[in-house]
PDB file of N, CA, C and O in Angstrom:
ATOM      1  N   MET A   1     224.870-111.293 -29.588  1.00  0.00           N
ATOM      2  CA  MET A   1     224.398-110.040 -29.411  1.00  0.00           C
ATOM      3  C   MET A   1     225.058-109.137 -30.138  1.00  0.00           C
ATOM      4  O   MET A   1     226.239-109.441 -30.311  1.00  0.00           O
ATOM      5  N   ILE A   2     224.666-107.991 -30.693  1.00  0.00           N
ATOM      6  CA  ILE A   2     225.090-106.745 -31.352  1.00  0.00           C
ATOM      7  C   ILE A   2     225.546-106.055 -30.211  1.00  0.00           C
ATOM      8  O   ILE A   2     224.861-105.803 -29.220  1.00  0.00           O
ATOM      9  N   SER A   3     227.385-105.597 -30.486  1.00  0.00           N
ATOM     10  CA  SER A   3     227.644-104.830 -29.340  1.00  0.00           C
ATOM     11  C   SER A   3     228.102-103.671 -29.823  1.00  0.00           C
ATOM     12  O   SER A   3     228.065-102.741 -29.018  1.00  0.00           O
ATOM     13  N   LYS A   4     228.645-103.369 -31.199  1.00  0.00           N
ATOM     14  CA  LYS A   4     228.959-102.525 -31.876  1.00  0.00           C
ATOM     15  C   LYS A   4     228.550-102.623 -32.867  1.00  0.00           C
ATOM     16  O   LYS A   4     227.813-103.535 -33.241  1.00  0.00           O
ATOM     17  N   CYS A   5     229.137-101.232 -33.846  1.00  0.00           N
ATOM     18  CA  CYS A   5     229.205-101.035 -35.556  1.00  0.00           C
ATOM     19  C   CYS A   5     229.762-102.369 -35.844  1.00  0.00           C
ATOM     20  O   CYS A   5     230.657-102.845 -35.145  1.00  0.00           O
ATOM     21  N   ALA A   6     228.996-103.293 -37.370  1.00  0.00           N
ATOM     22  CA  ALA A   6     229.601-103.365 -38.057  1.00  0.00           C
ATOM     23  C   ALA A   6     230.323-102.773 -38.785  1.00  0.00           C
ATOM     24  O   ALA A   6     230.664-103.660 -39.566  1.00  0.00           O
ATOM     25  N   ASN A   7     230.759-101.973 -39.060  1.00  0.00           N
ATOM     26  CA  ASN A   7     232.312-101.548 -39.864  1.00  0.00           C
ATOM     27  C   ASN A   7     233.174-101.384 -38.544  1.00  0.00           C
ATOM     28  O   ASN A   7     233.239-100.714 -37.514  1.00  0.00           O
ATOM     29  N   PRO A   8     234.009-102.776 -39.457  1.00  0.00           N
ATOM     30  CA  PRO A   8     235.235-102.635 -38.326  1.00  0.00           C
ATOM     31  C   PRO A   8     236.165-101.230 -38.322  1.00  0.00           C
ATOM     32  O   PRO A   8     236.999-100.958 -37.458  1.00  0.00           O
ATOM     33  N   MET A   9     235.871-100.513 -39.334  1.00  0.00           N
ATOM     34  CA  MET A   9     236.664 -98.564 -38.913  1.00  0.00           C
ATOM     35  C   MET A   9     236.342 -98.075 -37.883  1.00  0.00           C
ATOM     36  O   MET A   9     236.921 -97.062 -37.490  1.00  0.00           O
ATOM     37  N   CYS A  10     235.071 -98.804 -36.973  1.00  0.00           N
ATOM     38  CA  CYS A  10     234.049 -98.010 -36.024  1.00  0.00           C
ATOM     39  C   CYS A  10     233.716 -98.195 -34.601  1.00  0.00           C
ATOM     40  O   CYS A  10     232.729 -98.825 -34.221  1.00  0.00           O
ATOM     41  N   SER A  11     234.404 -97.738 -33.981  1.00  0.00           N
ATOM     42  CA  SER A  11     233.810 -98.313 -32.311  1.00  0.00           C
ATOM     43  C   SER A  11     232.535 -98.033 -31.951  1.00  0.00           C
ATOM     44  O   SER A  11     232.085 -97.911 -30.811  1.00  0.00           O
ATOM     45  N   THR A  12     232.011 -97.942 -32.938  1.00  0.00           N
ATOM     46  CA  THR A  12     230.673 -96.404 -31.784  1.00  0.00           C
ATOM     47  C   THR A  12     229.919 -97.851 -31.598  1.00  0.00           C
ATOM     48  O   THR A  12     229.315 -98.482 -32.465  1.00  0.00           O
ATOM     49  N   PRO A  13     230.179 -98.285 -29.868  1.00  0.00           N
ATOM     50  CA  PRO A  13     229.087 -98.622 -29.041  1.00  0.00           C
ATOM     51  C   PRO A  13     227.350 -99.232 -29.664  1.00  0.00           C
ATOM     52  O   PRO A  13     226.799 -98.356 -30.330  1.00  0.00           O
ATOM     53  N   LEU A  14     226.857-100.006 -29.580  1.00  0.00           N
ATOM     54  CA  LEU A  14     225.191-100.227 -29.369  1.00  0.00           C
ATOM     55  C   LEU A  14     224.572 -99.597 -28.302  1.00  0.00           C
ATOM     56  O   LEU A  14     224.639-100.373 -27.350  1.00  0.00           O
ATOM     57  N   ILE A  15     224.021 -98.608 -27.995  1.00  0.00           N
ATOM     58  CA  ILE A  15     223.108 -98.843 -27.194  1.00  0.00           C
ATOM     59  C   ILE A  15     221.934 -98.327 -26.582  1.00  0.00           C
ATOM     60  O   ILE A  15     221.519 -98.301 -25.424  1.00  0.00           O
ATOM     61  N   TYR A  16     221.334 -97.750 -28.154  1.00  0.00           N
ATOM     62  CA  TYR A  16     219.852 -96.783 -28.867  1.00  0.00           C
ATOM     63  C   TYR A  16     219.941 -97.737 -29.758  1.00  0.00           C
ATOM     64  O   TYR A  16     220.987 -98.339 -30.002  1.00  0.00           O
ATOM     65  N   LEU A  17     218.969 -97.920 -30.246  1.00  0.00           N
ATOM     66  CA  LEU A  17     218.503 -98.301 -31.424  1.00  0.00           C
ATOM     67  C   LEU A  17     217.663 -97.204 -32.104  1.00  0.00           C
ATOM     68  O   LEU A  17     216.999 -97.762 -32.977  1.00  0.00           O
ATOM     69  N   ARG A  18     217.453 -96.121 -32.083  1.00  0.00           N
ATOM     70  CA  ARG A  18     216.586 -94.905 -32.525  1.00  0.00           C
ATOM     71  C   ARG A  18     217.864 -94.249 -33.876  1.00  0.00           C
ATOM     72  O   ARG A  18     217.694 -93.330 -34.678  1.00  0.00           O
ATOM     73  N   GLU A  19     219.288 -95.293 -33.652  1.00  0.00           N
ATOM     74  CA  GLU A  19     219.799 -94.263 -34.765  1.00  0.00           C
ATOM     75  C   GLU A  19     220.949 -95.412 -35.412  1.00  0.00           C
ATOM     76  O   GLU A  19     221.682 -96.117 -34.719  1.00  0.00           O
ATOM     77  N   GLY A  20     220.902 -95.398 -36.815  1.00  0.00           N
ATOM     78  CA  GLY A  20     221.100 -96.348 -37.853  1.00  0.00           C
ATOM     79  C   GLY A  20     220.633 -97.313 -38.733  1.00  0.00           C
ATOM     80  O   GLY A  20     219.616 -96.928 -39.310  1.00  0.00           O
ATOM     81  N   LYS A  21     221.071 -98.641 -39.111  1.00  0.00           N
ATOM     82  CA  LYS A  21     220.548 -99.450 -39.018  1.00  0.00           C
ATOM     83  C   LYS A  21     220.648-100.633 -38.901  1.00  0.00           C
ATOM     84  O   LYS A  21     221.759-101.050 -39.231  1.00  0.00           O
ATOM     85  N   ILE A  22     219.406-101.953 -38.304  1.00  0.00           N
ATOM     86  CA  ILE A  22     219.837-103.129 -38.254  1.00  0.00           C
ATOM     87  C   ILE A  22     219.667-103.725 -39.280  1.00  0.00           C
ATOM     88  O   ILE A  22     218.722-103.341 -39.969  1.00  0.00           O
ATOM     89  N   PHE A  23     220.646-105.081 -39.870  1.00  0.00           N
ATOM     90  CA  PHE A  23     220.360-105.771 -40.332  1.00  0.00           C
ATOM     91  C   PHE A  23     219.997-107.272 -40.530  1.00  0.00           C
ATOM     92  O   PHE A  23     220.743-107.892 -39.773  1.00  0.00           O
ATOM     93  N   PHE A  24     219.557-107.746 -40.898  1.00  0.00           N
ATOM     94  CA  PHE A  24     219.113-109.615 -40.350  1.00  0.00           C
ATOM     95  C   PHE A  24     219.843-110.372 -41.944  1.00  0.00           C
ATOM     96  O   PHE A  24     219.903-109.952 -43.100  1.00  0.00           O
ATOM     97  N   VAL A  25     220.088-111.044 -41.590  1.00  0.00           N
ATOM     98  CA  VAL A  25     220.925-112.137 -42.459  1.00  0.00           C
ATOM     99  C   VAL A  25     220.672-113.327 -42.254  1.00  0.00           C
ATOM    100  O   VAL A  25     221.026-114.098 -41.361  1.00  0.00           O
ATOM    101  N   GLU A  26     219.826-113.477 -43.422  1.00  0.00           N
ATOM    102  CA  GLU A  26     219.601-115.812 -42.654  1.00  0.00           C
ATOM    103  C   GLU A  26     220.718-116.342 -43.994  1.00  0.00           C
ATOM    104  O   GLU A  26     220.773-115.773 -45.085  1.00  0.00           O
ATOM    105  N   ASP A  27     221.494-117.468 -43.623  1.00  0.00           N
ATOM    106  CA  ASP A  27     222.269-117.945 -43.770  1.00  0.00           C
ATOM    107  C   ASP A  27     221.672-119.064 -44.364  1.00  0.00           C
ATOM    108  O   ASP A  27     221.531-119.730 -43.339  1.00  0.00           O
ATOM    109  N   LYS A  28     221.286-119.660 -45.122  1.00  0.00           N
ATOM    110  CA  LYS A  28     219.938-120.717 -45.832  1.00  0.00           C
ATOM    111  C   LYS A  28     221.147-121.934 -46.317  1.00  0.00           C
ATOM    112  O   LYS A  28     221.921-122.081 -47.263  1.00  0.00           O
ATOM    113  N   PRO A  29     220.785-122.687 -45.048  1.00  0.00           N
ATOM    114  CA  PRO A  29     221.744-124.555 -45.329  1.00  0.00           C
ATOM    115  C   PRO A  29     221.635-124.857 -46.697  1.00  0.00           C
ATOM    116  O   PRO A  29     220.639-124.774 -47.417  1.00  0.00           O
ATOM    117  N   GLY A  30     223.141-125.331 -47.057  1.00  0.00           N
ATOM    118  CA  GLY A  30     222.859-126.426 -48.522  1.00  0.00           C
ATOM    119  C   GLY A  30     222.304-127.277 -48.447  1.00  0.00           C
ATOM    120  O   GLY A  30     221.670-127.492 -47.414  1.00  0.00           O
ATOM    121  N   PRO A  31     222.278-128.454 -49.865  1.00  0.00           N
ATOM    122  CA  PRO A  31     221.816-129.688 -49.875  1.00  0.00           C
ATOM    123  C   PRO A  31     221.814-130.372 -48.463  1.00  0.00           C
ATOM    124  O   PRO A  31     222.614-129.785 -47.734  1.00  0.00           O
ATOM    125  N   VAL A  32     221.352-131.139 -47.997  1.00  0.00           N
ATOM    126  CA  VAL A  32     221.467-131.812 -47.086  1.00  0.00           C
ATOM    127  C   VAL A  32     220.563-133.402 -46.975  1.00  0.00           C
ATOM    128  O   VAL A  32     219.381-133.744 -46.936  1.00  0.00           O
ATOM    129  N   LEU A  33     221.886-134.066 -46.955  1.00  0.00           N
ATOM    130  CA  LEU A  33     221.743-135.830 -47.533  1.00  0.00           C
ATOM    131  C   LEU A  33     220.301-136.645 -46.041  1.00  0.00           C
ATOM    132  O   LEU A  33     219.794-137.766 -45.984  1.00  0.00           O
ATOM    133  N   VAL A  34     220.171-135.692 -45.329  1.00  0.00           N
ATOM    134  CA  VAL A  34     219.134-136.753 -44.519  1.00  0.00           C
ATOM    135  C   VAL A  34     218.344-135.858 -44.380  1.00  0.00           C
ATOM    136  O   VAL A  34     218.755-134.723 -44.621  1.00  0.00           O
ATOM    137  N   LYS A  35     216.983-136.035 -43.958  1.00  0.00           N
ATOM    138  CA  LYS A  35     215.887-135.776 -44.023  1.00  0.00           C
ATOM    139  C   LYS A  35     215.612-135.169 -42.680  1.00  0.00           C
ATOM    140  O   LYS A  35     215.447-135.938 -41.732  1.00  0.00           O
ATOM    141  N   SER A  36     215.542-133.825 -42.489  1.00  0.00           N
ATOM    142  CA  SER A  36     215.685-133.528 -40.844  1.00  0.00           C
ATOM    143  C   SER A  36     214.893-132.003 -40.716  1.00  0.00           C
ATOM    144  O   SER A  36     214.415-131.110 -41.416  1.00  0.00           O
ATOM    145  N   LYS A  37     215.025-132.226 -39.894  1.00  0.00           N
ATOM    146  CA  LYS A  37     214.229-130.217 -39.747  1.00  0.00           C
ATOM    147  C   LYS A  37     214.816-128.995 -40.137  1.00  0.00           C
ATOM    148  O   LYS A  37     215.926-128.811 -39.638  1.00  0.00           O
ATOM    149  N   PRO A  38     214.332-127.963 -41.000  1.00  0.00           N
ATOM    150  CA  PRO A  38     215.115-127.436 -41.903  1.00  0.00           C
ATOM    151  C   PRO A  38     216.295-126.095 -40.543  1.00  0.00           C
ATOM    152  O   PRO A  38     215.886-125.432 -39.590  1.00  0.00           O
ATOM    153  N   SER A  39     217.466-126.204 -41.013  1.00  0.00           N
ATOM    154  CA  SER A  39     218.398-125.359 -40.038  1.00  0.00           C
ATOM    155  C   SER A  39     218.582-124.180 -40.246  1.00  0.00           C
ATOM    156  O   SER A  39     219.440-124.030 -41.116  1.00  0.00           O
ATOM    157  N   HIS A  40     218.010-122.852 -39.695  1.00  0.00           N
ATOM    158  CA  HIS A  40     218.374-121.709 -40.772  1.00  0.00           C
ATOM    159  C   HIS A  40     218.837-120.937 -39.388  1.00  0.00           C
ATOM    160  O   HIS A  40     218.262-120.927 -38.300  1.00  0.00           O
ATOM    161  N   CYS A  41     220.183-120.232 -39.824  1.00  0.00           N
ATOM    162  CA  CYS A  41     220.860-119.937 -38.973  1.00  0.00           C
ATOM    163  C   CYS A  41     221.302-117.765 -38.826  1.00  0.00           C
ATOM    164  O   CYS A  41     221.957-116.922 -39.438  1.00  0.00           O
ATOM    165  N   ALA A  42     220.946-117.802 -38.347  1.00  0.00           N
ATOM    166  CA  ALA A  42     220.347-116.047 -38.577  1.00  0.00           C
ATOM    167  C   ALA A  42     221.222-114.853 -37.500  1.00  0.00           C
ATOM    168  O   ALA A  42     221.394-114.826 -36.281  1.00  0.00           O
ATOM    169  N   GLU A  43     221.613-114.008 -38.539  1.00  0.00           N
ATOM    170  CA  GLU A  43     222.590-112.635 -37.134  1.00  0.00           C
ATOM    171  C   GLU A  43     222.063-111.238 -37.623  1.00  0.00           C
ATOM    172  O   GLU A  43     221.734-110.949 -38.773  1.00  0.00           O
ATOM    173  N   HIS A  44     222.051-110.488 -36.593  1.00  0.00           N
ATOM    174  CA  HIS A  44     222.237-109.329 -36.898  1.00  0.00           C
ATOM    175  C   HIS A  44     222.856-108.835 -36.955  1.00  0.00           C
ATOM    176  O   HIS A  44     223.685-109.071 -36.076  1.00  0.00           O
ATOM    177  N   PHE A  45     223.203-107.791 -37.802  1.00  0.00           N
ATOM    178  CA  PHE A  45     224.366-106.608 -37.573  1.00  0.00           C
ATOM    179  C   PHE A  45     223.422-105.161 -37.716  1.00  0.00           C
ATOM    180  O   PHE A  45     222.368-104.723 -38.177  1.00  0.00           O
ATOM    181  N   TRP A  46     224.762-104.752 -36.882  1.00  0.00           N
ATOM    182  CA  TRP A  46     224.290-103.009 -36.785  1.00  0.00           C
ATOM    183  C   TRP A  46     224.943-102.202 -37.582  1.00  0.00           C
ATOM    184  O   TRP A  46     226.094-102.627 -37.684  1.00  0.00           O
ATOM    185  N   LEU A  47     224.669-100.547 -38.651  1.00  0.00           N
ATOM    186  CA  LEU A  47     225.666 -99.933 -38.703  1.00  0.00           C
ATOM    187  C   LEU A  47     225.045 -99.008 -38.445  1.00  0.00           C
ATOM    188  O   LEU A  47     223.884 -98.870 -38.829  1.00  0.00           O
ATOM    189  N   CYS A  48     225.954 -97.779 -37.415  1.00  0.00           N
ATOM    190  CA  CYS A  48     225.663 -97.062 -36.756  1.00  0.00           C
ATOM    191  C   CYS A  48     224.974 -95.963 -37.549  1.00  0.00           C
ATOM    192  O   CYS A  48     224.876 -96.119 -38.766  1.00  0.00           O
ATOM    193  N   GLY A  49     224.506 -94.909 -37.003  1.00  0.00           N
ATOM    194  CA  GLY A  49     224.017 -93.782 -38.129  1.00  0.00           C
ATOM    195  C   GLY A  49     225.306 -92.960 -39.054  1.00  0.00           C
ATOM    196  O   GLY A  49     225.280 -92.894 -40.283  1.00  0.00           O
ATOM    197  N   PRO A  50     226.089 -92.538 -38.444  1.00  0.00           N
ATOM    198  CA  PRO A  50     227.521 -92.101 -39.769  1.00  0.00           C
ATOM    199  C   PRO A  50     228.044 -92.780 -40.405  1.00  0.00           C
ATOM    200  O   PRO A  50     228.657 -92.320 -41.368  1.00  0.00           O
ATOM    201  N   CYS A  51     228.033 -94.369 -40.114  1.00  0.00           N
ATOM    202  CA  CYS A  51     228.393 -95.057 -41.148  1.00  0.00           C
ATOM    203  C   CYS A  51     226.786 -95.607 -42.143  1.00  0.00           C
ATOM    204  O   CYS A  51     226.876 -95.454 -43.361  1.00  0.00           O
ATOM    205  N   SER A  52     225.590 -96.134 -41.658  1.00  0.00           N
ATOM    206  CA  SER A  52     225.004 -95.992 -42.504  1.00  0.00           C
ATOM    207  C   SER A  52     224.574 -95.748 -43.419  1.00  0.00           C
ATOM    208  O   SER A  52     224.243 -96.534 -44.306  1.00  0.00           O
ATOM    209  N   VAL A  53     224.428 -93.909 -43.402  1.00  0.00           N
ATOM    210  CA  VAL A  53     224.678 -93.096 -44.167  1.00  0.00           C
ATOM    211  C   VAL A  53     225.208 -93.508 -46.081  1.00  0.00           C
ATOM    212  O   VAL A  53     224.620 -93.306 -47.144  1.00  0.00           O
ATOM    213  N   SER A  54     226.448 -94.089 -45.774  1.00  0.00           N
ATOM    214  CA  SER A  54     227.409 -94.164 -46.917  1.00  0.00           C
ATOM    215  C   SER A  54     228.174 -95.659 -46.840  1.00  0.00           C
ATOM    216  O   SER A  54     229.249 -95.986 -47.341  1.00  0.00           O
ATOM    217  N   LEU A  55     227.369 -96.335 -46.148  1.00  0.00           N
ATOM    218  CA  LEU A  55     227.887 -98.031 -46.077  1.00  0.00           C
ATOM    219  C   LEU A  55     226.512 -98.713 -45.673  1.00  0.00           C
ATOM    220  O   LEU A  55     225.463 -98.370 -45.128  1.00  0.00           O
ATOM    221  N   THR A  56     227.120 -99.969 -46.279  1.00  0.00           N
ATOM    222  CA  THR A  56     225.445-101.375 -46.732  1.00  0.00           C
ATOM    223  C   THR A  56     226.556-102.904 -46.284  1.00  0.00           C
ATOM    224  O   THR A  56     227.518-103.599 -46.612  1.00  0.00           O
ATOM    225  N   LEU A  57     225.572-102.685 -45.390  1.00  0.00           N
ATOM    226  CA  LEU A  57     226.367-104.680 -45.708  1.00  0.00           C
ATOM    227  C   LEU A  57     226.395-105.390 -47.320  1.00  0.00           C
ATOM    228  O   LEU A  57     226.161-104.555 -48.193  1.00  0.00           O
ATOM    229  N   THR A  58     226.612-106.609 -47.757  1.00  0.00           N
ATOM    230  CA  THR A  58     225.932-107.507 -48.773  1.00  0.00           C
ATOM    231  C   THR A  58     226.969-109.043 -48.035  1.00  0.00           C
ATOM    232  O   THR A  58     227.942-109.056 -47.280  1.00  0.00           O
ATOM    233  N   VAL A  59     226.022-110.389 -48.828  1.00  0.00           N
ATOM    234  CA  VAL A  59     226.637-111.448 -48.259  1.00  0.00           C
ATOM    235  C   VAL A  59     226.762-112.013 -49.768  1.00  0.00           C
ATOM    236  O   VAL A  59     226.009-111.793 -50.716  1.00  0.00           O
ATOM    237  N   ASP A  60     227.722-112.664 -49.724  1.00  0.00           N
ATOM    238  CA  ASP A  60     228.822-113.227 -50.309  1.00  0.00           C
ATOM    239  C   ASP A  60     229.463-114.798 -50.205  1.00  0.00           C
ATOM    240  O   ASP A  60     230.668-114.805 -49.951  1.00  0.00           O
ATOM    241  N   GLY A  61     229.073-115.614 -50.302  1.00  0.00           N
ATOM    242  CA  GLY A  61     228.916-116.575 -50.235  1.00  0.00           C
ATOM    243  C   GLY A  61     230.178-117.217 -50.115  1.00  0.00           C
ATOM    244  O   GLY A  61     230.053-118.328 -49.598  1.00  0.00           O
ATOM    245  N   ILE A  62     231.380-116.911 -50.413  1.00  0.00           N
ATOM    246  CA  ILE A  62     232.513-117.004 -49.749  1.00  0.00           C
ATOM    247  C   ILE A  62     233.079-116.058 -49.003  1.00  0.00           C
ATOM    248  O   ILE A  62     234.106-116.441 -48.442  1.00  0.00           O
ATOM    249  N   ARG A  63     232.712-114.758 -48.765  1.00  0.00           N
ATOM    250  CA  ARG A  63     233.728-114.154 -48.342  1.00  0.00           C
ATOM    251  C   ARG A  63     232.554-113.962 -46.754  1.00  0.00           C
ATOM    252  O   ARG A  63     232.888-113.913 -45.571  1.00  0.00           O
ATOM    253  N   GLY A  64     231.508-113.910 -47.221  1.00  0.00           N
ATOM    254  CA  GLY A  64     230.311-113.823 -45.970  1.00  0.00           C
ATOM    255  C   GLY A  64     229.765-112.310 -45.994  1.00  0.00           C
ATOM    256  O   GLY A  64     229.647-111.528 -46.937  1.00  0.00           O
ATOM    257  N   VAL A  65     229.532-112.199 -44.891  1.00  0.00           N
ATOM    258  CA  VAL A  65     229.099-110.446 -44.987  1.00  0.00           C
ATOM    259  C   VAL A  65     230.133-109.270 -44.293  1.00  0.00           C
ATOM    260  O   VAL A  65     230.735-109.056 -43.241  1.00  0.00           O
ATOM    261  N   GLN A  66     229.877-108.595 -45.796  1.00  0.00           N
ATOM    262  CA  GLN A  66     230.656-107.530 -45.828  1.00  0.00           C
ATOM    263  C   GLN A  66     230.306-105.991 -46.157  1.00  0.00           C
ATOM    264  O   GLN A  66     229.426-105.611 -46.928  1.00  0.00           O
ATOM    265  N   VAL A  67     231.213-105.161 -45.380  1.00  0.00           N
ATOM    266  CA  VAL A  67     230.735-103.630 -44.694  1.00  0.00           C
ATOM    267  C   VAL A  67     231.084-103.363 -46.268  1.00  0.00           C
ATOM    268  O   VAL A  67     232.017-103.912 -46.855  1.00  0.00           O
ATOM    269  N   VAL A  68     230.132-102.380 -46.879  1.00  0.00           N
ATOM    270  CA  VAL A  68     230.795-102.153 -48.179  1.00  0.00           C
ATOM    271  C   VAL A  68     229.752-100.114 -48.032  1.00  0.00           C
ATOM    272  O   VAL A  68     228.973 -99.531 -47.277  1.00  0.00           O
ATOM    273  N   PRO A  69     230.801 -99.774 -49.822  1.00  0.00           N
ATOM    274  CA  PRO A  69     229.923 -98.343 -49.942  1.00  0.00           C
ATOM    275  C   PRO A  69     228.512 -98.788 -50.592  1.00  0.00           C
ATOM    276  O   PRO A  69     228.367 -99.806 -51.269  1.00  0.00           O
ATOM    277  N   LYS A  70     227.415 -97.785 -50.250  1.00  0.00           N
ATOM    278  CA  LYS A  70     226.257 -97.813 -51.098  1.00  0.00           C
ATOM    279  C   LYS A  70     227.032 -97.827 -52.388  1.00  0.00           C
ATOM    280  O   LYS A  70     228.212 -97.529 -52.578  1.00  0.00           O
ATOM    281  N   THR A  71     226.196 -98.200 -53.156  1.00  0.00           N
ATOM    282  CA  THR A  71     226.272 -97.965 -54.088  1.00  0.00           C
ATOM    283  C   THR A  71     224.953 -97.183 -55.203  1.00  0.00           C
ATOM    284  O   THR A  71     223.734 -97.257 -55.045  1.00  0.00           O
ATOM    285  N   SER A  72     225.721 -96.453 -56.323  1.00  0.00           N
ATOM    286  CA  SER A  72     224.154 -95.498 -56.706  1.00  0.00           C
ATOM    287  C   SER A  72     223.219 -96.215 -57.525  1.00  0.00           C
ATOM    288  O   SER A  72     223.238 -97.404 -57.843  1.00  0.00           O
ATOM    289  N   PRO A  73     222.030 -94.908 -57.953  1.00  0.00           N
ATOM    290  CA  PRO A  73     221.461 -96.017 -58.414  1.00  0.00           C
ATOM    291  C   PRO A  73     221.227 -96.712 -59.709  1.00  0.00           C
ATOM    292  O   PRO A  73     220.342 -97.484 -60.081  1.00  0.00           O
ATOM    293  N   ARG A  74     222.419 -96.147 -60.360  1.00  0.00           N
ATOM    294  CA  ARG A  74     222.551 -97.094 -61.931  1.00  0.00           C
ATOM    295  C   ARG A  74     223.555 -98.279 -61.640  1.00  0.00           C
ATOM    296  O   ARG A  74     223.702 -99.191 -62.454  1.00  0.00           O
ATOM    297  N   GLN A  75     224.097 -98.237 -60.690  1.00  0.00           N
ATOM    298  CA  GLN A  75     225.286 -99.723 -60.782  1.00  0.00           C
ATOM    299  C   GLN A  75     224.247-100.814 -59.814  1.00  0.00           C
ATOM    300  O   GLN A  75     223.580-100.518 -58.821  1.00  0.00           O
ATOM    301  N   PRO A  76     224.387-102.148 -60.498  1.00  0.00           N
ATOM    302  CA  PRO A  76     223.960-102.625 -60.213  1.00  0.00           C
ATOM    303  C   PRO A  76     224.564-103.327 -58.742  1.00  0.00           C
ATOM    304  O   PRO A  76     225.794-103.322 -58.768  1.00  0.00           O
ATOM    305  N   PRO A  77     224.074-103.854 -57.628  1.00  0.00           N
ATOM    306  CA  PRO A  77     224.910-104.296 -56.169  1.00  0.00           C
ATOM    307  C   PRO A  77     225.945-105.635 -57.200  1.00  0.00           C
ATOM    308  O   PRO A  77     225.868-106.135 -58.322  1.00  0.00           O
ATOM    309  N   ARG A  78     226.839-105.750 -56.008  1.00  0.00           N
ATOM    310  CA  ARG A  78     228.233-106.733 -56.682  1.00  0.00           C
ATOM    311  C   ARG A  78     227.019-108.297 -55.994  1.00  0.00           C
ATOM    312  O   ARG A  78     226.349-109.023 -56.729  1.00  0.00           O
ATOM    313  N   ALA A  79     227.112-108.400 -54.241  1.00  0.00           N
ATOM    314  CA  ALA A  79     226.683-109.285 -53.896  1.00  0.00           C
ATOM    315  C   ALA A  79     225.217-109.135 -53.431  1.00  0.00           C
ATOM    316  O   ALA A  79     224.907-108.082 -52.874  1.00  0.00           O
ATOM    317  N   ARG A  80     224.567-109.810 -53.558  1.00  0.00           N
ATOM    318  CA  ARG A  80     223.024-110.241 -52.356  1.00  0.00           C
ATOM    319  C   ARG A  80     223.481-109.181 -51.584  1.00  0.00           C
ATOM    320  O   ARG A  80     224.635-108.777 -51.442  1.00  0.00           O
ATOM    321  N   ARG A  81     222.665-108.866 -51.207  1.00  0.00           N
ATOM    322  CA  ARG A  81     222.435-107.501 -49.322  1.00  0.00           C
ATOM    323  C   ARG A  81     222.242-108.173 -48.650  1.00  0.00           C
ATOM    324  O   ARG A  81     222.392-109.372 -48.884  1.00  0.00           O
ATOM    325  N   ALA A  82     222.011-107.917 -48.021  1.00  0.00           N
ATOM    326  CA  ALA A  82     221.554-107.950 -46.530  1.00  0.00           C
ATOM    327  C   ALA A  82     219.945-107.316 -46.235  1.00  0.00           C
ATOM    328  O   ALA A  82     219.625-106.209 -46.670  1.00  0.00           O
ATOM    329  N   TYR A  83     219.196-108.002 -45.605  1.00  0.00           N
ATOM    330  CA  TYR A  83     218.168-107.108 -45.146  1.00  0.00           C
ATOM    331  C   TYR A  83     218.214-106.188 -43.964  1.00  0.00           C
ATOM    332  O   TYR A  83     218.623-106.406 -42.824  1.00  0.00           O
ATOM    333  N   ALA A  84     217.674-105.056 -44.524  1.00  0.00           N
ATOM    334  CA  ALA A  84     217.364-103.996 -43.090  1.00  0.00           C
ATOM    335  C   ALA A  84     215.998-103.958 -43.056  1.00  0.00           C
ATOM    336  O   ALA A  84     215.098-104.211 -43.856  1.00  0.00           O
ATOM    337  N   ALA A  85     216.084-103.511 -41.727  1.00  0.00           N
ATOM    338  CA  ALA A  85     214.670-103.369 -40.853  1.00  0.00           C
ATOM    339  C   ALA A  85     214.823-101.670 -40.810  1.00  0.00           C
ATOM    340  O   ALA A  85     215.465-100.715 -40.372  1.00  0.00           O
ATOM    341  N   SER A  86     213.651-102.134 -41.661  1.00  0.00           N
ATOM    342  CA  SER A  86     213.541-100.182 -41.536  1.00  0.00           C
ATOM    343  C   SER A  86     212.746 -99.778 -41.001  1.00  0.00           C
ATOM    344  O   SER A  86     211.637-100.212 -41.310  1.00  0.00           O
ATOM    345  N   ALA A  87     212.821 -98.717 -39.887  1.00  0.00           N
ATOM    346  CA  ALA A  87     212.899 -97.880 -38.822  1.00  0.00           C
ATOM    347  C   ALA A  87     211.643 -97.341 -38.505  1.00  0.00           C
ATOM    348  O   ALA A  87     211.528 -96.559 -37.561  1.00  0.00           O
TER     349      ALA A  87
END
């Protein structure tokens, strides 16, 4: 359960969803040796209003979910972006 802003430098508690951004991150499993039901893990992250203005989340296979500064439109993102829910 989300309890505070995903920015480790921020301690804003999640009280209402009307401010900030919710991110949905789905971890797709690697190759499976035995056929079974596909298992997908999903996590939700929240950036508070002030943090979501200048920060976003990226997903990296090695480092996992990272809070990074937003890039300008001319710069390509360094890693796959997390899905932000539109409010």
